[in-house]
Each structure stands twice: as structure tokens, then as C-alpha cells.
MARTOR-416967 format. One record per atom (N, C-alpha, C): residue in one letter; x, y, z. Coordinates in steps of 0.02 Angstrom, whole numbers, plus 50000, padded with zeros to 5 digits. Example, Ala and Ser with C-alpha at 12.3 -4.5 7.8 and 13.67 -1.06 7.14 Angstrom:
<sites>
a506604971650390 a506154977550390 a506604983550390 s506424988850354 s506844994750357 s506455000250394 
</sites>
This chain:
<sites>
x602505036355794 x602475041755846 x602395048555815 x602585049355748 x602585055955717 x601875059255717 x601365055555700 x600735058255700 x600495060555768 x600645056855819 x600475059055886 x600865065055909 x601485065355890 x601885071655908 x601615077755870 x601395076955810 x601105082655775 x600425084655807 x600025079555825 x599395081055855 x599475084355925 x599955081955961 x600095085056028 x600475091656024 x600755093055966 x601135099555960 x600775104655919 x600975105655857 x600655111355820 x599915111055810 x599635104655800 x598895104355790 x598535106055852 x598785103855911 x598445105555972 x598515113255983 x599095116155972 x599135123555979 x598695127055932 x598605125055871 x598175128055822 x597445127455845 x597245121755867 x596555120455889 x596365124755948 x596815125255997 x596695129456056 x596675137156034 x597075139355989 x597075145855964 x596415147355929 x596175142955887 x595525143555852 x594975143855902 x594995139355953 x594485139056003 x594435145956041 x595025148756059 x595035154956096 x594775160656053 x595085161155993 x594865166655949 x594165166155926 x593925160155910 x593235159355892 x592765160955951 x592925159156010 x592485160556065 x592445168256078 x593005171456073 x593015178956082 x592625182156026 x592705179655966 x592325182355907 x591555181155917 x591385175655942 x590665174055951 x590365178656004 x590725179856058 x590455184456111 x590445191456084 x590935193556047 x590925200656022 x590345201555973 x590225196355930 x589665197155883 x589015197855921 x588915194455977 x588315194956016 x588265201756051 x588825203756079 x588825210356115 x588675216356068 x588975215756006 x588935221155962 x588305221255916 x587915216055927 x587275215255885 x586795221055900 x586535224355845 x586075229855862 x585455227455899 x585225231555944 x584615229755985 x584115235255975 x583455233055979 x582925238055973 x582825241956041 x582665248156031 x582525251956093 x581985249156132 x582045248456197 x581545245956241 x581105251856266 x580485252156242 x580045257956261 x579645255856323 x579705250056351 x579325248356409 x579575252156469 x579165253456516 x579355256856577 x579795252256621 x580395254656640 x580815250456682 x580565250056751 x580485243756775 x580295242756845 x580895242856888 x580805244556954 x581385243656997 x581575236657002 x582235235356985 x582445228356986 x583215228256997 x583405222657017 x584135221157024 x584355216456971 x584765219256924 x584925214756863 x585285208256882 x585725208456933 x586045202456950 x585575197156977 x585135199157020 x584625194757047 x584175192156992 x583975196356942 x583575194356889 x583955189156844 x584585190256834 x585025185956796 x585045178956827 x585175179156892 x585245172456930 x584585169056928 x584025172456936 x583385169156936 x583215166456867 x583425170056816 x583345167456747 x583715161056736 x584355160756759 x584765154756753 x584465148556790 x584275149856849 x584045144456893 x583375141856869 x582895146356846 x582265144156827 x582285140556760 x582795141856723 x582855138256656 x583195131556661 x583395129956722 x583725123456731 x583235117656726 x582575119356733 x582055114056729 x581455117056691 x581115113756650 x580565116356609 x579985118356656 x579535122556628 x578955124856667 x578475119156676 x578045119856725 x577595114656745 x577115112856686 x576965117556638 x576565116056586 x576845111456535 x577505112356525 x577865107856475 x578135101356504 x578225101356573 x578595096256604 x578365089156587 x577705087456584 x577555080356568 x577785078356498 x577795083356452 x577985081256381 x578715080956372 x579145084356410 x579865084856397 x580265081756453 x579935078756501 x580315076456562 x580865071456543 x580725066656499 x581215061556483 x581805064556441 x581635069256396 x582175072556358 x582615076756401 x582345080256450 x582725084456499 x583205080056540 x582885074756571 x583295070256608 x583875067256570 x583705065256503 x584235062356465 x584795067456448 x584605073556435 x585095078556424 x585535079556486 x585295079956540 x585675080656603 x586145074456610 x585875068856598 x586275062656610 x586885062256566 x586805063656498 x587395063356456 x587865069156461 x587575074556478 x588015080856490 x588485079756557 x588175076956607 x588575075456666 x589055069856649 x588835064956612 x589275059256590 x589885061856553 x589775066756505 x590305069456471 x590825073056515 x590535076856563 x590995080456611 x591415075456649 x591095069956671 x591505064856712 x592025061856667 x591835059956607 x592325056856557 x592915061256546 x592775067756531 x593345072156515 x593745074456577 x593405075956629 x593755078656689 x593945073556740 x593665067656736 x593775062756789 x594215056756772 x594375055656705 x594805050156683 x595525051856690 x595905047156721 x596595048556738 x597015050856678 x596985047756620 x597395050156562 x597205057156542 x596555058956549 x596345065556533 x596595070956580 x596615069056641 x596895073456694 x597625074556683 x597985069056664 x598705069556648 x598835074056590 x598375073656538 x598415077856478 x598355085056500 x597875086856540 x597775093556562 x598355096156603 x598635091256643 x599205093356686 x599785094756645 x599935091256589 x600465092856543 x600415099756513 x599795102056501 x599625108156472 x599655114056520 x599385112956580 x599295118656625 x599625117856693 x599825111656709 x600115110656774 x599595108756827 x598945109056811 x598425107756856 x598235100356856 x598055097556917 x597885090756921 x597415089956979 x597035084356979 x596575082757033 x596445075357031 x596145072657084 x596055065157086 x595565062757031 x595725056957008 x595275054056957 x594685050156987 x594185049256952 x593575046056975 x593715038356974 x593365034557015 x593435027157013 x593245024556945 x593505018656927 x593385015556864 x592665014156850 x592275011856901 x591575010256894 x591205016656876 x591365022456904 x591035028556888 x591175030856816 x591795029956794 x591975031656727 x591555027356676 x591495020556687 x591115016356648 x590355018356645 x590085020256703 x589405022656709 x589335029156665 x589845033456668 x589785039656634 x589805038256556 x590275033956534 x590315032456464 x589625029256438 x589345024956480 x588715021556461 x588165026956455 x588145031856499 x587635037156499 x587735041556437 x588355042356412 x588465046456356 x588205042856290 x588385036256283 x588175032656226 x587415032056223 x587115030256280 x586375029556284 x586025036256270 x586305041556303 x585965048156298 x586025050856228 x586595050256194 x586675053056129 x586235048856078 x586205042356090 x585795037856046 x585065039856054 x584805040656116 x584145043056125 x584005049756095 x584485054356101 x584375061056072 x584305060855995 x584725056655965 x584665055955892 x584015052955869 x583795047655904 x583195043955885 x582585048855898 x582615052755951 x582085057655968 x582035062555911 x582615064755886 x582655070255835 x582375067355765 x582535061155753 x582375057955689 x581625055955688 x581355054255743 x580655051655746 x580155057355760 x580375062755781 x579895068555793 x579845072855730 x579245073255701 x579175077355642 x579415085055653 x579235087655711 x579415094355727 x580185095155733 x580495090755774 x581245091255781 x581585089955716 x581355085155677 x581655083955612 x581605089655567 x581045093355566 x580995099155524 x581425104755549 x581535105455614 x581975110955638 x582685109655637 x582855103255622 x583575101155625 x583925102755561 x584535104955568 x584965106255511 x585635103055515 x586105105155472 x586795102255472 x587115102955541 x587065108755570 x587385109955632 x587195105055687 x586525103355691 x586265098555740 x586595092055735 x586625089455674 x586915082655664 x587665082655668 x588005088155645 x588715088655652 x588925089255724 x588545093055764 x588705093655835 x588645086955871 x588105083055850 x588005076355881 x588575071755863 x588815071655800 x589325067155777 x590005069155808 x590145075355811 x590815077755838 x590845076855914 x590255076355948 x590275074956019 x590375067356030 x590065063455988 x590135056155996 x590805053455973 x591115056655922 x591725053855894 x592285053355945 x592455058155986 x592985057356034 x592865051756083 x592245050456102 x592065045056147 x592165038456111 x592005037656051 x592115031356013 x592855030256004 x593225035455983 x593965033955974 x594305032956039 x594045035956090 x594345034956159 x594245027756182 x593685024856170 x593575017956187 x594095013556153 x594325015456095 x594765011356054 x595475011156080 x595615016156122 x596375016356146 x596415013856217 x595885011556249 x595935008756315 x596325002256312 x596885002056350 x597304996056348 x597504993956417 x597404997956468 x597604996056539 x596974996656583 x597014993756643 x596424994756689 x596275002156699 x595625003356708 x595425010156712 x595705014156767 x595895011156820 x596175014656877 x596965015156873 x597225012456817 x597975012556811 x598225019056783 x598875020756794 x599165026856766 x599425025356697 x599125028756645 x599345027856578 x599985031356563 x600475028556527 x601115032056515 x601015037756464 x601445043056470 x601405048556427 x601545046556355 x601975041656341 x602105038756277 x601775032256269 x601185032156239 x600795025856237 x601125020556194 x600955014256206 x601195008656173 x600955008756099 x600325010756091 x600025010856023 x599875018356004 x600365022255981 x600265029655970 x599745031155915 x599675026655865 x599175028255811 x598485029455833 x598165024655867 x597475025855894 x597435031855940 x597935032955983 x597925039056029 x597935045055985 x598305045255933 x598345051155889 x597655052555860 x597315047255834 x596675047755803 x596175050455856 x596225047755915 x595785050355972 x595905057855982 x596525059855988 x596685066856002 x596445071255941 x596515068655881 x596305072755823 x595565073655822 x595165068555847 x594465069455849 x594255074555901 x594645074955958 x594535080356011 x594685087055982 x595245087455944 x595435093955916 x594915096355867 x594635091855827 x594095093755780 x593495096355817 x593325093355874 x592805095955917 x592925102955944 x593555104155966 x593745110355991 x593715115855935 x593915114355876 x593915119155821 x593215121055801 x592775116055804 x592085117555783 x591635120555835 x591845119955897 x591445122055954 x591185129155954 x591595134155940 x591355141255945 x590885143155891 x590885139255834 x590495141355775 x589835138155764 x589615133555806 x588965130455802 x588605130555867 x588135126355873 x587685126055933 x588075123255991 x588655120055981 x589055117856036 x589315123756080 x589285129656052 x589495135356088 x589075136556151 x588525133156159 x588145133656223 x588585131656283 x589135128056270 x589585126456326 x589795132556365 x589935138356331 x590145144056368 x589595149756359 x589065148856322 x588585154156313 x587925152956351 x587835146756373 x587155145156400 x586975149456457 x587415150656508 x587235154656566 x587265162256550 x587655163956500 x587625170956481 x586965172756451 x586725168556404 x586085170056372 x585505169556419 x585515164656463 x584955164056513 x584975169856562 x585575171856583 x585645177356629 x585395184056597 x585555185256535 x585365191056499 x584625191356491 x584285185656476 x583565185556470 x583255186556538 x583535183856592 x583255185056657 x583285192256680 x583845195456666 x583915202856682 x583425206856643 x583325205256578 x582855208956535 x582135207956558 x581945202056581 x581275200856608 x581155204556672 x581705204756714 x581665208156777 x581545215656766 x581875218356717 x581725225356700 x581005226956683 x580675221856651 x580015222956627 x579535221056682 x579785218256735 x579325216056791 x578975209856775 x579295205556734 x578985199456714 x579415193356742 x579085187656745 x579465181856763 x579785178856700 x580415176356706 x580765173256647 x580465166856629 
</sites>
């Protein structure tokens, strides 16, 4: 039980602190980055409306690119939604959040959790195969791309190893097999520590960046 206690205690606190500090640092770096003076004539625009339009229009690719990227976009949506269901909808995960924050909500049915896990495994596998088989994607890919992929998959793999009760059952706070649970939690903490410093930071930056682009295009009188 010692490893699990350490993971739930000081290591969890350290990971959350790094996540918070790293996220703040990442935002400050972006905000303080020098920008070139915009010499274009400012059109009458509403920045909030432009930002919202930029966010919404970027949720789906343009008609010109749509036939070529349709499968990839659908796959990305599928496994991102699956990850959200797995993290926010599984009863033990909700209990974990409740112990930290006091917040709780109903869990998803077991069949939906299984479907979400399947979408994550299939989606991540497809994403990796597409990256490795495309000459362009393979050329553009670096360490961060593969590290982000592996760190996203690892908690799902280790989580499958600790399932010991029916999916709709209430898991005890002190598990019967603490070792595998500790390994699962450590994989989650590793993901949280890495998140602000790589491309996984799109978790909290995606709408900020798209909104900023939309507002800038609105100022120029152009479509995002």
C-alpha cells in the first residue's frame, strides 16, 4: 500500500502543482511573445464575434480539404470524446475527483464506458498508423508527437489492468490490489506533468488559439 499512498499523496500534489505552474507559464509565454505591428487597416469588427466564429469554423475542415481529411477528423473526434467519457464518466474516476474536490456526478453506464475505451484504442492506433505511413506526417513528426501519443495511451492500458469489479459497481477507496492501481495513477501523473510542455497543451489552448486567430481575421475583414 506504500506506493499507492505516496502516489495519492506527495506525488499527486507535486504533479498538480507542476500542471498548474506549467500551464500558467505556457500562457504567459504566449501572451508576452513579441508581435509584429499590424499595418493593415482595421475594419469595423466585433472581436468576440470574430473569436467565436473562428472557434466554430475550425471545428470542421474546409470544403476543399474535407474529402482528404474526413476520416482523420472523425477519428480524432471519436477518441477525444472517448477519452472524456473514460476520465469523467467512470465511477472510480468520479470518486477520485470527489476525494480531491468534493465534486461528484452520475457515472456513465458500463456499456458506454466499454465503447469509449474501444474508441480510444482504435482511434490512437489509427492515428499512429496514419502518422507512420504518411511521408508528410512522418517528416513533420518529432519526439513530442510520439511522446504525447504514448503518454495518452499509457493510462488507458494501465487502467484496463486494474479492473476487478463489474463496471457499474462501486470500487472501494482502498483497493484489493494496490500495486497495479499505483502504477495506473503514476501513469496519469506522468501525463499531467508533461501536459503543459508539449502539444498536449492543446487541451487548454485550443480554443484560445482559434479564438485569437478568428479575432485577428475579423480585424482584417477576412474569413478565418
